C-alpha positions as CSV (number, residue, x, y, z in Angstrom):
1,M,-25.4,-32.3,2.2
2,N,-21.9,-34.7,1.7
3,D,-19.9,-35.1,4.2
4,P,-16.4,-35.4,3.6
5,I,-14.4,-38.9,3.5
6,I,-12.0,-37.3,5.9
7,R,-12.8,-34.3,7.8
8,I,-8.9,-32.5,7.7
9,P,-9.6,-29.9,10.4
10,V,-7.1,-26.8,8.9
11,G,-8.9,-24.2,10.8
12,S,-8.9,-25.4,14.4
13,W,-4.9,-25.5,13.2
14,A,-5.1,-22.2,12.2
15,E,-6.9,-21.2,15.6
16,S,-4.3,-23.1,17.3
17,A,-1.4,-21.3,15.8
18,V,-2.9,-18.1,16.1
19,D,-3.4,-18.5,20.0
20,W,-0.5,-19.1,20.3
21,L,0.9,-16.8,18.4
22,T,-0.8,-14.3,20.4
23,S,0.1,-15.4,23.9
24,T,3.9,-16.3,22.6
25,F,4.3,-13.0,21.4
26,S,2.3,-10.5,23.3
27,G,5.1,-8.5,24.4
28,L,6.2,-7.7,20.6
29,F,2.8,-6.9,19.1
30,A,2.2,-4.6,21.8
31,F,5.2,-2.9,20.7
32,I,3.8,-2.8,17.3
33,K,0.7,-1.4,18.4
34,T,1.9,1.2,19.7
35,V,4.6,2.0,17.5
36,L,1.6,1.9,14.5
37,G,-0.9,3.8,16.7
38,S,1.5,6.2,17.1
39,A,2.3,6.5,13.7
40,Y,-1.0,6.8,12.3
41,E,-2.3,9.0,14.5
42,G,0.5,11.8,14.8
43,L,0.0,11.9,10.9
44,D,-3.3,12.1,10.7
45,Q,-2.9,15.1,13.1
46,I,-0.6,16.2,10.5
47,L,-3.3,16.2,7.7
48,T,-6.6,17.2,9.9
49,A,-5.2,19.9,12.2
50,P,-5.0,22.6,9.6
51,P,-7.4,24.5,8.0
52,F,-9.0,21.8,4.8
53,W,-8.2,24.4,2.4
54,V,-4.4,24.4,3.8
55,V,-4.2,21.1,2.8
56,V,-5.7,21.2,-0.5
57,L,-3.2,23.4,-1.4
58,V,0.2,21.7,0.1
59,L,-1.4,18.4,-2.0
60,A,-2.1,20.5,-5.4
61,G,0.8,21.8,-5.2
62,L,2.8,18.8,-5.3
63,A,0.6,17.4,-8.4
64,W,1.8,20.3,-10.3
65,W,5.4,20.1,-8.7
66,V,4.8,16.2,-10.3
67,K,2.7,16.7,-13.5
68,S,1.1,20.0,-14.5
69,W,-1.5,22.6,-14.2
70,K,-4.1,20.9,-15.3
71,M,-3.4,18.1,-12.2
72,A,-3.2,20.3,-9.8
73,L,-6.5,22.3,-10.6
74,G,-8.5,18.1,-10.8
75,T,-6.7,18.1,-7.5
76,V,-8.4,21.0,-6.4
77,I,-11.4,20.3,-7.7
78,G,-11.8,17.2,-6.4
79,L,-10.8,17.6,-2.8
80,V,-12.6,20.8,-2.6
81,L,-15.7,18.4,-3.7
82,I,-14.8,16.3,-1.0
83,Q,-15.1,18.8,1.3
84,T,-18.3,20.6,0.5
85,M,-19.5,16.2,1.0
86,N,-18.5,16.7,4.7
87,Q,-15.8,13.8,4.0
88,W,-13.0,15.6,4.8
89,D,-11.9,14.0,7.7
90,N,-13.0,11.0,7.3
91,A,-10.8,11.5,3.6
92,M,-8.2,12.7,5.7
93,H,-8.1,10.2,8.1
94,T,-8.3,6.8,5.1
95,L,-5.2,9.0,3.5
96,A,-3.5,8.6,6.3
97,L,-3.7,4.7,6.6
98,V,-3.1,4.0,3.5
99,L,0.1,6.4,3.6
100,I,1.5,4.9,6.8
101,A,0.3,1.3,5.7
102,T,2.5,1.9,1.7
103,V,5.8,3.1,3.2
104,I,5.8,0.3,5.8
105,A,5.2,-2.1,3.1
106,L,7.7,-0.9,0.6
107,A,9.9,-0.5,2.9
108,I,9.4,-4.4,3.6
109,A,8.9,-5.0,-0.4
110,V,11.2,-3.3,-2.4
111,P,14.3,-5.4,0.0
112,V,12.8,-8.3,-0.7
113,G,12.1,-7.8,-4.3
114,I,15.9,-7.1,-4.6
115,L,17.1,-10.0,-3.2
116,A,14.9,-12.4,-5.1
117,A,16.1,-10.9,-8.3
118,R,19.5,-11.7,-7.4
119,N,18.5,-14.8,-5.6
120,D,16.8,-17.5,-7.6
121,A,16.3,-19.5,-5.1
122,V,15.0,-17.1,-2.7
123,S,12.5,-15.4,-6.1
124,R,11.2,-19.8,-5.8
125,V,10.7,-20.0,-2.6
126,I,8.9,-16.7,-2.2
127,R,6.7,-16.6,-5.3
128,P,4.4,-19.4,-3.9
129,V,3.8,-16.8,-0.6
130,L,3.0,-13.9,-3.1
131,D,0.2,-15.8,-5.3
132,L,-1.3,-17.0,-1.5
133,M,-1.5,-13.5,-0.6
134,Q,-3.1,-12.0,-3.3
135,T,-5.3,-14.6,-4.0
136,L,-6.8,-14.8,-0.2
137,P,-10.0,-12.9,-0.2
138,A,-9.2,-9.5,1.7
139,L,-11.4,-9.8,5.0
140,V,-9.4,-12.9,5.9
141,Y,-6.8,-10.8,7.0
142,L,-8.8,-9.2,8.6
143,V,-9.5,-12.0,11.4
144,P,-6.1,-12.8,12.8
145,M,-6.0,-9.2,13.0
146,V,-8.5,-8.7,15.2
147,L,-7.2,-11.6,17.7
148,I,-4.1,-10.5,17.7
149,F,-4.9,-6.2,18.1
150,L,-8.4,-5.9,18.6
151,T,-10.0,-3.2,16.9
152,G,-9.5,0.2,15.9
153,A,-7.5,1.4,13.3
154,V,-4.0,-1.2,14.4
155,P,-5.2,-4.2,12.7
156,G,-6.8,-2.2,9.9
157,L,-2.9,-0.9,9.2
158,V,-1.6,-4.3,9.5
159,A,-3.9,-6.5,7.3
160,T,-3.5,-3.5,4.6
161,I,0.3,-4.0,4.9
162,I,0.7,-7.4,4.0
163,F,-2.7,-7.8,1.7
164,A,-0.2,-4.7,-0.5
165,M,3.2,-5.7,-0.1
166,A,3.3,-8.6,-3.2
167,P,2.8,-6.4,-6.2
168,G,6.2,-4.1,-4.4
169,V,7.7,-7.8,-4.1
170,R,7.0,-8.9,-7.6
171,F,7.5,-5.0,-9.5
172,T,11.0,-5.2,-7.9
173,E,12.1,-8.0,-8.6
174,L,10.3,-8.0,-12.5
175,G,12.6,-4.3,-12.8
176,I,15.9,-5.5,-11.6
177,R,15.6,-8.6,-13.7
178,Q,14.4,-6.8,-16.7
179,V,17.8,-4.5,-16.3
180,D,20.3,-5.6,-20.0
181,R,22.5,-7.8,-19.0
182,E,25.0,-6.4,-21.3
183,V,24.9,-2.9,-18.9
184,V,25.7,-4.8,-15.6
185,E,28.1,-6.8,-17.5
186,A,29.6,-3.5,-18.6
187,G,29.6,-2.2,-14.9
188,E,31.4,-5.5,-13.6
189,A,34.1,-4.9,-16.1
190,F,34.9,-1.6,-15.0
191,G,35.8,-3.1,-11.3
192,A,32.1,-2.0,-9.6
193,S,31.3,-4.1,-6.7
194,S,28.0,-5.8,-6.7
195,G,26.2,-3.4,-4.2
196,R,26.6,0.1,-6.7
197,I,26.0,-1.7,-10.2
198,L,22.7,-2.1,-7.6
199,R,22.7,1.2,-6.4
200,Q,23.3,2.9,-10.2
201,I,23.1,0.9,-12.5
202,Q,19.5,-2.0,-11.7
203,L,17.7,0.6,-9.8
204,P,17.9,3.6,-11.6
205,L,17.0,1.1,-14.8
206,A,14.0,-0.4,-12.7
207,T,13.0,2.7,-11.8
208,R,9.8,2.8,-13.9
209,T,8.5,-0.7,-12.9
210,I,9.1,-0.6,-9.7
211,M,6.9,2.5,-9.9
212,A,4.7,0.7,-11.1
213,G,4.2,-1.4,-8.1
214,V,4.9,1.1,-6.0
215,N,1.2,2.3,-7.5
216,Q,-0.4,-0.7,-7.4
217,V,0.5,-1.1,-3.8
218,I,-0.7,2.3,-3.0
219,M,-4.5,1.1,-5.1
220,L,-4.2,-2.0,-3.1
221,A,-3.6,-0.4,0.7
222,L,-6.6,1.8,0.2
223,S,-8.7,-0.9,-1.5
224,M,-8.0,-2.5,1.5
225,V,-8.3,0.1,4.6
226,V,-12.0,0.9,3.5
227,I,-12.3,-3.1,3.8
228,A,-10.5,-2.0,7.3
229,G,-14.1,0.1,8.6
230,F,-15.2,-3.1,9.3
231,V,-13.3,-3.6,12.0
232,G,-13.3,0.3,13.2
233,A,-10.8,2.0,11.1
234,A,-11.6,5.5,11.2
235,G,-12.1,6.7,7.9
236,L,-14.4,6.8,4.9
237,G,-14.4,2.8,5.4
238,S,-16.2,3.3,8.1
239,D,-18.8,5.2,6.5
240,V,-18.9,3.0,3.9
241,T,-19.4,0.1,6.8
242,R,-22.5,2.6,8.6
243,A,-24.1,3.3,4.4
244,L,-24.0,-0.8,4.1
245,S,-25.6,-1.7,7.6
246,S,-28.2,0.9,6.8
247,I,-28.4,1.0,3.5
248,N,-28.2,4.5,3.5
249,I,-27.4,5.0,-0.8
250,G,-26.3,8.4,0.2
251,L,-23.4,7.9,2.6
252,G,-22.7,4.9,1.2
253,F,-22.2,7.2,-3.1
254,E,-19.9,10.4,-1.2
255,A,-18.2,7.8,0.4
256,G,-17.4,6.1,-2.4
257,L,-16.7,9.3,-4.5
258,A,-14.1,10.5,-1.8
259,V,-12.7,7.3,-2.4
260,V,-12.3,7.3,-5.9
261,I,-11.0,10.6,-5.9
262,L,-8.6,9.8,-3.8
263,A,-7.5,7.1,-5.7
264,V,-7.1,9.0,-8.6
265,Y,-4.9,11.8,-7.2
266,L,-2.3,9.1,-5.4
267,D,-2.9,6.7,-9.0
268,R,-1.5,10.7,-11.1
269,V,0.9,11.3,-8.8
270,T,2.7,8.4,-8.3
271,S,2.2,7.4,-11.9
272,A,4.3,10.9,-12.9
273,L,6.3,10.2,-10.2
274,G,8.3,7.3,-12.4
275,T,8.5,9.5,-15.3
276,R,10.9,12.3,-13.5
277,S,14.3,10.8,-13.1
278,A,17.1,11.9,-15.7
279,V,16.7,8.0,-17.0
280,A,12.9,7.5,-17.3
281,K,12.8,10.6,-18.9
282,A,16.2,9.1,-21.5
283,Q,14.0,6.0,-22.0
284,T,10.7,7.8,-23.3
285,A,12.7,9.7,-25.2
286,A,14.0,6.8,-26.6
287,S,10.9,4.6,-27.1
């Protein structure tokens, strides 16, 4: 074994930084844990309290509204299959985690992406940060979250938000930067303010690209909440962890199949939403 010429204690520095954060901002972290825990428990109650067929009809109705009856039928078949595998409650726990994490990640990512698109200096600063966020192994995010928030849904939620945020920033910036400069200049020529140009020109024209980013955020969030099962987060991830520890192939396959069904549903819904706006329909017709 070759010893390093110089030992740089990066790990010790990171541990010290986490200890300092935990002791200095303990009140803030307690507040975050309370808010996120309450939001998760509220949505989880909404999804698990009604009979499963009520939730199936609501999700299928949404699929019909955004796309077609064929997608609604596929939704019913997939969700009923989850129920017959006795994975319904776990699937709803996972769906609640994904939805909460996605909403919060997008609430942060979209404004940051807009700022990066309108300011080159900000774009240069956040680009390496996003590269780091996307290249770190997913399990690495869980270690400091467990130290700060202990176990349960909240550390999984926070890790998921951080892990899934990067594509939301990138796609938002990309979508706004791709808007034809001549269209923006026409708005400026008519005296439109910067905010009005953003709301009425850039964001509508960037909708399809931004929705592609939303899709990626949801997919990353879904993959991460499964991994969050290692720190005690409820849902399909807990069954995957249990199947892994006991080498239970059947349980692992059922939990994995339920994850796939949720992923396909969320992917199709977000993809369809990206094509529903008038601007998106006009862009599709033009192309």
